[in-house]
Residue frames relative to the residue before (quaternion, step in Angstrom):
aa qw qx qy qz dx dy dz
M 1.0000 0.0000 0.0000 0.0000 0.00 0.00 0.00
D 0.3321 -0.7586 0.5203 0.2085 3.57 -0.70 0.93
E 0.7379 -0.4456 0.3090 0.4018 3.53 -1.39 0.28
L 0.6605 0.5097 -0.3016 0.4615 3.62 0.98 -0.85
D 0.6319 0.5033 -0.3207 0.4945 3.67 1.08 -0.78
Q 0.6770 0.4997 -0.3183 0.4366 3.54 0.90 -0.85
T 0.6244 0.5072 -0.3272 0.4958 3.63 1.08 -0.84
S 0.6536 0.5108 -0.3114 0.4637 3.67 0.81 -0.82
H 0.6770 0.4427 -0.3145 0.4968 3.50 0.82 -0.84
A 0.6362 0.5281 -0.3501 0.4401 3.71 0.81 -0.77
R 0.6646 0.5065 -0.3002 0.4600 3.56 0.97 -0.89
E 0.6422 0.5279 -0.3017 0.4668 3.50 1.03 -0.79
G 0.6341 0.5018 -0.3155 0.4967 3.55 1.06 -0.76
A 0.6298 0.5120 -0.3511 0.4669 3.67 0.91 -0.78
L 0.6620 0.5270 -0.2757 0.4562 3.58 0.97 -0.87
S 0.6338 0.5059 -0.3005 0.5020 3.48 1.00 -0.87
A 0.6415 0.5367 -0.3202 0.4449 3.68 0.89 -0.84
L 0.6892 0.4808 -0.2689 0.4707 3.44 0.93 -1.09
R 0.6213 0.5245 -0.3263 0.4822 3.65 1.04 -0.56
E 0.6824 0.5002 -0.2799 0.4536 3.47 0.95 -0.94
V 0.5916 0.5669 -0.3241 0.4728 3.61 1.17 -0.60
A 0.6300 0.5425 -0.2852 0.4770 3.47 1.15 -0.94
E 0.7109 0.4787 -0.2767 0.4347 3.56 0.89 -0.94
V 0.7475 0.3575 -0.2421 0.5048 3.59 1.05 -0.45
A 0.4563 0.6862 -0.4723 0.3129 3.59 1.17 0.26
D 0.6455 -0.5430 0.3794 0.3802 3.47 -1.26 0.56
R 0.3120 -0.8070 0.4758 0.1582 3.54 -0.23 1.23
E 0.5791 0.5688 -0.3698 0.4522 3.69 1.22 -0.64
R 0.7813 0.3740 -0.2127 0.4521 3.52 0.91 -0.77
F 0.7871 0.2637 -0.0895 0.5503 3.58 1.13 -0.76
G 0.3538 0.7802 -0.4861 0.1726 3.60 1.06 0.18
F 0.6179 0.5363 -0.3583 0.4496 3.58 0.99 -0.90
A 0.6524 0.5280 -0.2944 0.4571 3.66 0.90 -1.07
I 0.6773 0.4907 -0.2899 0.4653 3.63 0.75 -1.02
D 0.6896 0.4583 -0.2901 0.4799 3.62 0.90 -1.00
S 0.6716 0.5028 -0.3155 0.4434 3.71 1.08 -0.40
F 0.5468 0.5650 -0.4111 0.4612 3.56 1.14 -0.25
E 0.2345 -0.7248 0.6361 0.1229 3.51 -1.24 0.82
A 0.6706 -0.4808 0.3555 0.4391 3.71 -1.06 0.42
D 0.6792 0.4886 -0.3209 0.4440 3.61 0.85 -0.76
D 0.5735 0.6100 -0.3576 0.4136 3.62 1.15 -0.42
Y 0.6631 0.5059 -0.2746 0.4786 3.44 1.16 -0.85
E 0.6321 0.5270 -0.2862 0.4907 3.44 1.23 -0.92
Q 0.6520 0.5167 -0.3312 0.4453 3.57 0.93 -0.68
I 0.5959 0.5419 -0.3624 0.4689 3.61 1.04 -0.67
V 0.6774 0.4849 -0.2932 0.4690 3.56 0.77 -0.99
R 0.6534 0.5132 -0.3261 0.4509 3.59 0.95 -0.75
L 0.6149 0.5665 -0.3041 0.4566 3.48 1.09 -0.93
A 0.6951 0.4962 -0.2495 0.4565 3.55 0.87 -1.16
W 0.6517 0.5200 -0.2960 0.4661 3.52 1.05 -0.89
R 0.6805 0.5146 -0.2854 0.4366 3.51 0.87 -1.03
Y 0.8055 0.2984 -0.1268 0.4961 3.61 0.86 -0.87
Q 0.3555 0.8017 -0.4396 0.1942 3.56 1.24 0.13
F 0.7634 0.2955 -0.1734 0.5476 3.61 1.18 -0.57
D 0.4821 0.6451 -0.4430 0.3940 3.56 1.25 0.23
D 0.3406 -0.7607 0.5121 0.2073 3.59 -0.65 1.00
D 0.6540 0.4476 -0.3190 0.5198 3.54 1.20 -0.39
R 0.2194 -0.8304 0.5097 0.0492 3.59 -0.17 1.46
S 0.4783 0.7132 -0.4258 0.2848 3.54 1.19 -0.18
K 0.6351 0.5048 -0.3289 0.4834 3.65 1.06 -0.63
F 0.6219 0.5505 -0.3310 0.4480 3.60 1.07 -0.78
K 0.6782 0.5219 -0.2364 0.4602 3.43 1.01 -1.19
R 0.6486 0.5086 -0.3095 0.4743 3.60 0.96 -0.82
E 0.7088 0.4293 -0.2862 0.4810 3.63 0.80 -0.83
L 0.6563 0.4798 -0.3611 0.4568 3.58 1.07 -0.43
R 0.5852 0.5247 -0.3996 0.4718 3.56 1.22 -0.49
Q 0.6531 0.5375 -0.3535 0.3996 3.53 0.87 -0.69
L 0.6153 0.4972 -0.3138 0.5251 3.60 1.17 -0.74
Q 0.6026 0.5754 -0.3291 0.4445 3.59 1.04 -0.67
G 0.6527 0.5469 -0.2617 0.4543 3.50 1.08 -0.96
H 0.6366 0.5167 -0.2976 0.4890 3.54 1.05 -1.04
V 0.6873 0.4622 -0.3025 0.4718 3.64 0.76 -1.08
S 0.6506 0.5395 -0.3507 0.4032 3.63 0.80 -0.85
E 0.6115 0.5473 -0.3368 0.4616 3.56 1.22 -0.81
R 0.6931 0.4878 -0.2913 0.4437 3.52 0.98 -0.73
I 0.5649 0.5604 -0.3339 0.5055 3.55 1.26 -0.55
L 0.6640 0.4817 -0.2758 0.5010 3.64 0.81 -0.98
A 0.6929 0.4197 -0.3269 0.4868 3.67 0.70 -0.75
R 0.5970 0.5094 -0.3779 0.4913 3.71 0.94 -0.38
L 0.6643 0.4582 -0.3408 0.4823 3.71 0.88 -0.68
E 0.6058 0.5549 -0.3634 0.4393 3.59 0.91 -0.80
L 0.6522 0.5121 -0.3375 0.4456 3.62 0.86 -1.03
M 0.6522 0.5404 -0.3075 0.4336 3.59 0.92 -0.93
N 0.7275 0.4210 -0.2275 0.4916 3.58 0.88 -0.80
E 0.5637 0.5984 -0.4145 0.3903 3.66 1.10 0.14
């Protein structure tokens, strides 16, 4: 197996693990958040972690993760508003 295949396989494993955690999470506490995540959001988390895994400066990772958090938070708030209408 070449390095590219290993990297692709490792990223798929990380993505699979992230999705598995979401599936077994406490739906009563985190249901809105879980339902507000889209498939691309999980992929974006793995891409960010992969891109910055060896970077000692965590500020870029944190900034991009906060941007993703902002998008997901908007979806959560929109879901809550729909429920309250």
